[in-house]
LOTIKOL-284883 format. One record per atom (N, C-alpha, C): residue in one letter; y, z, x. Coordinates in steps of 0.02 Angstrom, whole numbers, padded with zeros to 5 digits, always signed. Layout:
N
aYZX;...
***
This chain:
196
m+01076+00465+00736;m+01021+00501+00728;m+01004+00512+00653;t+01071+00499+00612;t+01070+00511+00535;t+01018+00436+00510;n+01022+00378+00552;n+01003+00320+00536;n+00926+00329+00533;d+00906+00366+00598;d+00831+00368+00611;d+00795+00424+00552;c+00841+00460+00538;c+00819+00499+00482;c+00804+00470+00412;a+00858+00430+00404;a+00857+00392+00333;a+00804+00344+00338;l+00785+00313+00401;l+00738+00269+00391;l+00663+00303+00393;d+00669+00356+00408;d+00600+00410+00415;d+00597+00420+00331;e+00629+00445+00296;e+00642+00454+00224;e+00616+00399+00194;k+00655+00338+00210;k+00622+00278+00162;k+00546+00261+00185;r+00529+00263+00243;r+00453+00244+00262;r+00415+00299+00218;d+00424+00365+00204;d+00402+00401+00180;d+00402+00406+00108;l+00453+00384+00074;l+00461+00358+00000;l+00398+00299-00016;i+00400+00248+00038;i+00363+00200+00020;i+00302+00218+00032;l+00288+00261+00076;l+00198+00281+00077;l+00180+00324+00030;d+00230+00353+00008;d+00200+00403-00041;d+00176+00336-00106;r+00226+00321-00100;r+00216+00265-00183;r+00148+00217-00154;e+00138+00202-00103;e+00064+00154-00089;e+00013+00214-00091;k+00025+00273-00071;k-00030+00316-00084;k-00052+00322-00168;q-00005+00325-00197;q-00002+00343-00279;q-00053+00278-00299;f-00022+00226-00277;f-00041+00149-00288;f-00131+00145-00276;c-00123+00154-00213;c-00206+00165-00196;c-00238+00208-00244;h-00222+00265-00263;h-00266+00316-00296;h-00273+00303-00378;q-00208+00266-00389;q-00220+00231-00467;q-00283+00171-00464;v-00276+00132-00424;v-00322+00085-00415;v-00398+00102-00424;s-00405+00158-00382;s-00459+00198-00378;s-00488+00219-00448;a-00456+00255-00471;a-00460+00287-00536;a-00471+00243-00583;e-00446+00174-00592;e-00473+00117-00627;e-00523+00079-00620;i-00549+00080-00559;i-00599+00037-00537;i-00678+00069-00532;l-00667+00138-00511;l-00729+00179-00513;l-00730+00223-00566;d-00799+00219-00606;d-00817+00250-00673;d-00822+00311-00660;k-00786+00366-00692;k-00805+00433-00700;k-00853+00455-00736;p-00906+00499-00710;p-00952+00530-00747;p-00927+00558-00827;k-00967+00549-00867;k-00951+00589-00926;k-00998+00644-00933;l-00968+00701-00961;l-01008+00770-00975;l-01029+00774-01061;g-01093+00750-01058;g-01118+00771-01125;g-01123+00847-01149;v-01120+00847-01224;v-01139+00920-01244;v-01196+00939-01209;w-01246+00906-01230;w-01322+00922-01208;w-01333+00944-01139;m-01283+00912-01096;m-01292+00927-01009;m-01259+00996-01006;i-01231+01022-01053;i-01210+01101-01038;i-01279+01152-01067;l-01311+01127-01114;l-01360+01162-01126;l-01407+01159-01092;i-01439+01114-01047;i-01479+01105-01004;i-01450+01105-00926;p-01467+01168-00902;p-01431+01179-00834;p-01447+01140-00780;v-01497+01094-00773;v-01526+01057-00725;v-01474+00991-00731;f-01474+00969-00809;f-01416+00905-00805;f-01341+00926-00789;c-01320+00992-00805;c-01265+01014-00789;c-01234+01007-00724;v-01294+01028-00667;v-01289+01031-00601;v-01293+00954-00576;f-01344+00918-00607;f-01325+00842-00584;f-01262+00807-00609;y-01224+00819-00660;y-01172+00815-00685;y-01110+00827-00628;f-01100+00871-00618;f-01064+00901-00557;f-01070+00885-00481;y-01127+00867-00473;y-01154+00822-00416;y-01124+00754-00412;q-01129+00717-00479;q-01098+00652-00493;q-01032+00652-00487;l-00998+00714-00513;l-00926+00710-00513;l-00901+00714-00443;k-00926+00759-00400;k-00909+00765-00340;k-00914+00707-00309;r-00965+00676-00303;r-00981+00598-00267;r-00928+00561-00308;y-00903+00550-00363;y-00845+00514-00377;y-00787+00525-00356;s-00762+00594-00351;s-00715+00615-00315;s-00713+00598-00249;e-00756+00604-00208;e-00761+00578-00137;e-00753+00508-00136;g-00779+00467-00186;g-00784+00405-00173;g-00706+00370-00190;r-00673+00418-00248;r-00598+00385-00253;r-00559+00398-00180;r-00577+00455-00153;r-00537+00473-00099;r-00550+00421-00051;e-00600+00413-00034;e-00640+00356+00014;e-00613+00278-00003;f-00603+00272-00064;f-00591+00206-00080;f-00505+00190-00072;a-00485+00239-00095;a-00400+00253-00083;a-00381+00250-00010;a-00417+00287+00038;a-00401+00289+00094;a-00400+00229+00131;n-00470+00188+00114;n-00479+00119+00137;n-00441+00071+00124;f-00411+00067+00047;f-00358+00014+00017;f-00299+00024+00048;l-00279+00093+00088;l-00213+00097+00100;l-00201+00079+00187;i-00277+00081+00223;i-00279+00054+00285;i-00212-00001+00311;t-00231-00062+00273;t-00182-00119+00285;t-00112-00102+00270;r-00111-00068+00220;r-00042-00047+00192;r+00008-00012+00235;e-00037+00041+00276;e+00001+00087+00298;e+00010+00048+00373;r-00034+00017+00394;r-00027-00015+00463;r+00049-00063+00462;a+00047-00112+00403;a+00106-00152+00385;a+00158-00122+00382;l+00170-00063+00357;l+00223-00024+00344;l+00253+00026+00402;n+00198+00034+00447;n+00225+00066+00506;n+00247+00005+00559;s+00231-00044+00562;s+00237-00108+00600;s+00312-00118+00579;a+00338-00134+00513;a+00383-00146+00474;a+00441-00082+00495;y+00427-00019+00501;y+00475+00026+00525;y+00486+00025+00594;t+00429+00013+00630;t+00446+00013+00707;t+00483-00059+00719;a+00474-00100+00690;a+00521-00162+00689;a+00607-00143+00682;m+00588-00117+00630;m+00659-00094+00602;m+00710-00053+00654;l+00666-00002+00679;l+00698+00055+00716;l+00716+00012+00785;e+00667-00018+00811;e+00678-00050+00883;e+00708-00114+00885;g+00725-00141+00818;g+00763-00203+00818;g+00715-00264+00860;t+00649-00260+00834;t+00600-00312+00864;t+00565-00349+00796;e+00516-00391+00813;e+00485-00422+00768;e+00432-00383+00751;v+00405-00383+00671;v+00358-00352+00656;v+00287-00369+00694;g+00242-00337+00710;g+00186-00352+00758;g+00121-00368+00704;i+00130-00432+00677;i+00079-00452+00632;i+00012-00461+00666;e+00016-00485+00722;e-00045-00502+00762;e-00091-00445+00797;e-00046-00387+00806;e-00063-00327+00813;e-00115-00299+00748;i-00089-00308+00693;i-00134-00281+00632;i-00189-00341+00627;v-00178-00389+00627;v-00237-00438+00618;v-00300-00431+00661;e-00281-00402+00723;e-00340-00382+00776;e-00363-00307+00755;a-00316-00267+00728;a-00329-00209+00704;a-00380-00217+00650;g-00378-00258+00604;g-00406-00269+00536;g-00484-00290+00559;d-00497-00304+00608;d-00580-00327+00608;d-00607-00359+00552;i-00566-00415+00540;i-00599-00457+00483;i-00621-00520+00510;p-00674-00565+00458;p-00691-00627+00504;p-00647-00676+00500;e-00654-00704+00571;e-00597-00756+00592;e-00589-00788+00539;h-00640-00823+00501;h-00615-00872+00454;h-00565-00849+00415;t-00557-00794+00384;t-00504-00762+00349;t-00432-00732+00372;q-00439-00748+00442;q-00377-00710+00471;q-00310-00756+00459;e-00317-00811+00445;e-00242-00848+00424;e-00224-00824+00343;e-00273-00823+00311;e-00262-00793+00245;e-00230-00710+00246;y-00268-00669+00289;y-00236-00613+00299;y-00175-00599+00340;r-00169-00653+00377;r-00095-00651+00403;r-00049-00666+00357;n-00050-00718+00310;n-00010-00734+00252;n+00011-00670+00213;w-00048-00622+00206;w-00037-00562+00155;w+00008-00532+00198;l-00010-00512+00256;l+00036-00453+00304;l+00100-00484+00299;m+00115-00554+00305;m+00189-00564+00316;m+00226-00548+00244;i+00196-00561+00187;i+00223-00539+00144;i+00239-00467+00116;l+00201-00433+00145;l+00180-00374+00139;l+00240-00322+00168;t+00245-00357+00242;t+00288-00323+00286;t+00350-00343+00269;g+00361-00407+00251;g+00428-00423+00222;g+00454-00391+00172;h+00411-00364+00123;h+00436-00315+00059;h+00445-00262+00093;y+00406-00235+00154;y+00431-00160+00184;y+00502-00166+00208;l+00505-00210+00243;l+00582-00218+00276;l+00621-00227+00226;n+00618-00253+00174;n+00677-00263+00122;n+00685-00186+00098;l+00638-00152+00085;l+00643-00084+00053;l+00677-00039+00113;i+00649-00044+00173;i+00690-00012+00226;i+00756-00022+00237;r+00776-00087+00217;r+00834-00113+00231;r+00888-00078+00180;g+00842-00064+00116;g+00877-00047+00042;g+00911+00009+00044;r+00955+00025-00009;r+00986+00091-00002;r+00969+00129-00065;g+00955+00190-00069;g+00943+00223-00110;g+00896+00298-00074;t+00892+00334-00137;t+00868+00403-00123;t+00792+00414-00138;s+00771+00357-00178;s+00693+00361-00217;s+00659+00295-00199;f+00605+00283-00212;f+00589+00212-00201;f+00597+00175-00265;e+00617+00197-00324;e+00643+00143-00379;e+00720+00127-00349;g+00750+00163-00313;g+00809+00151-00297;g+00806+00093-00239;l+00758+00101-00186;l+00751+00061-00148;l+00734-00015-00175;i+00684-00021-00218;i+00652-00069-00255;i+00725-00115-00278;k+00766-00082-00327;k+00822-00110-00364;k+00882-00133-00296;s+00876-00107-00249;s+00933-00134-00179;s+00904-00179-00156;a+00841-00182-00147;a+00806-00239-00115;a+00810-00293-00151;y+00784-00291-00218;y+00770-00353-00253;y+00833-00374-00305;n+00872-00328-00310;n+00936-00337-00358;n+00913-00348-00433;s+00870-00372-00448;s+00862-00389-00509;s+00775-00398-00533;k+00753-00385-00602;k+00699-00381-00616;k+00661-00466-00600;k+00704-00502-00627;k+00664-00570-00606;k+00641-00565-00527;r+00695-00556-00479;r+00668-00568-00411;r+00608-00511-00399;y+00607-00449-00419;y+00553-00413-00407;y+00490-00438-00429;i+00491-00471-00507;i+00430-00495-00532;i+00397-00551-00494;q+00451-00594-00460;q+00435-00643-00424;q+00391-00625-00349;f+00415-00571-00323;f+00381-00551-00265;f+00322-00529-00285;t+00306-00491-00347;t+00247-00461-00358;t+00193-00517-00380;e+00225-00571-00416;e+00189-00626-00413;e+00148-00667-00353;e+00198-00670-00321;e+00189-00693-00245;e+00139-00657-00213;l+00139-00590-00208;l+00096-00553-00174;l+00026-00540-00215;n+00016-00547-00279;n-00035-00546-00310;n-00081-00618-00286;q-00050-00670-00295;q-00071-00730-00268;q-00092-00735-00200;v-00060-00723-00162;v-00080-00709-00081;v-00151-00655-00079;e-00153-00599-00108;e-00195-00553-00117;e-00263-00596-00141;r-00260-00635-00198;r-00304-00682-00226;r-00354-00718-00175;v-00304-00763-00144;v-00323-00818-00090;v-00356-00778-00032;f-00336-00720-00005;f-00376-00691+00045;f-00429-00664+00006;n-00433-00633-00048;n-00502-00614-00072;n-00558-00656-00075;a-00532-00721-00109;a-00591-00774-00113;a-00595-00796-00041;k-00560-00792+00000;k-00582-00829+00070;k-00647-00761+00096;l-00617-00704+00078;l-00651-00643+00101;l-00735-00641+00074;l-00740-00659+00015;l-00792-00640-00028;l-00870-00671+00010;p-00860-00730+00035;p-00927-00745+00058;p-00942-00719+00129;h-00904-00674+00166;h-00917-00646+00214;h-00942-00579+00216;l-00925-00554+00156;l-00969-00486+00141;l-01036-00483+00124;d-01054-00434+00156;d-01139-00409+00159;d-01171-00375+00100;l-01144-00394+00043;l-01155-00356-00022;l-01181-00419-00067;d-01211-00381-00124;d-01244-00436-00189;d-01169-00466-00209;n-01182-00535-00196;n-01128-00580-00221;n-01091-00564-00291;s-01124-00558-00330;s-01110-00550-00412;s-01079-00477-00410;e-01102-00425-00376;e-01062-00361-00381;e-01011-00356-00349;v-01014-00394-00286;v-00934-00401-00257;v-00881-00429-00295;q-00904-00489-00328;q-00855-00530-00367;q-00833-00490-00427;e-00866-00444-00464;e-00869-00409-00507;e-00799-00348-00478;i-00814-00320-00416;i-00767-00269-00395;i-00697-00301-00384;v-00713-00357-00345;v-00640-00384-00328;v-00605-00417-00386;r-00635-00440-00440;r-00610-00447-00495;r-00568-00394-00541;k-00604-00334-00525;k-00585-00270-00558;k-00514-00242-00506;i-00518-00246-00452;i-00473-00232-00403;i-00398-00274-00429;e-00419-00350-00431;e-00364-00387-00438;e-00330-00383-00503;n-00344-00371-00552;n-00340-00345-00630;n-00305-00288-00626;t-00341-00233-00585;t-00306-00185-00605;t-00237-00179-00554;t-00233-00203-00493;t-00168-00215-00461;t-00122-00256-00499;v-00141-00301-00531;v-00081-00338-00582;v-00053-00309-00626;k-00102-00274-00669;k-00091-00217-00724;k-00035-00158-00693;l-00052-00131-00639;l+00006-00077-00619;l+00053-00111-00592;r+00059-00153-00550;r+00134-00191-00537;r+00169-00200-00591;r+00145-00231-00651;r+00181-00243-00704;r+00201-00178-00736;q+00165-00127-00735;q+00197-00070-00756;q+00245-00041-00717;q+00241-00054-00638;q+00278-00036-00601;q+00338-00061-00615;v+00351-00119-00622;v+00410-00169-00644;v+00450-00127-00723;k+00397-00128-00768;k+00431-00096-00819;k+00473-00026-00808;e+00423+00030-00773;e+00462+00081-00760;e+00519+00082-00720;i+00524+00035-00667;i+00576+00025-00628;i+00647-00003-00666;f+00632-00069-00698;f+00690-00091-00728;f+00693-00108-00802;g+00645-00071-00834;g+00652-00057-00903;g+00621-00110-00947;
***
């Protein structure tokens, strides 16, 4: 029974960190409206500012929730596999992803890296996310190698997915580039925070 509790706690630590990561990405890529002094003097503009601020907050929440979906599915699948002593259900996650057929191989590759990472963390020892990382990867160098591999697999998947998105191509490319740059930056910061 204590093993189940320990696994639950590890899953929760990992999920909490992933939620923080998704919110950090949303904060970096979505532009927060700025309040000008003149807006305070003209009530109509002040109301408009708060309307924009509300839309920004809702947009951040929605982005973070959507950005988390695959990560949470992968984590839950890794957790279940660890708990039941079975294989991770990659194909179930691919089917649930509802992504274009031509991108499924790249999506599958990303999921394999992600679920492998989660399994490593769940198998790790520690009472914090940082402790799980240190236990699972043993060194800064190994963790950096993992983050670089994850960044690369995500770039390949994004490149394959781009032509299938029904939005203005230049706008989508700019958003994807911002997301990729932000995730790389945040992962580098995480390495420094954990390993110094």
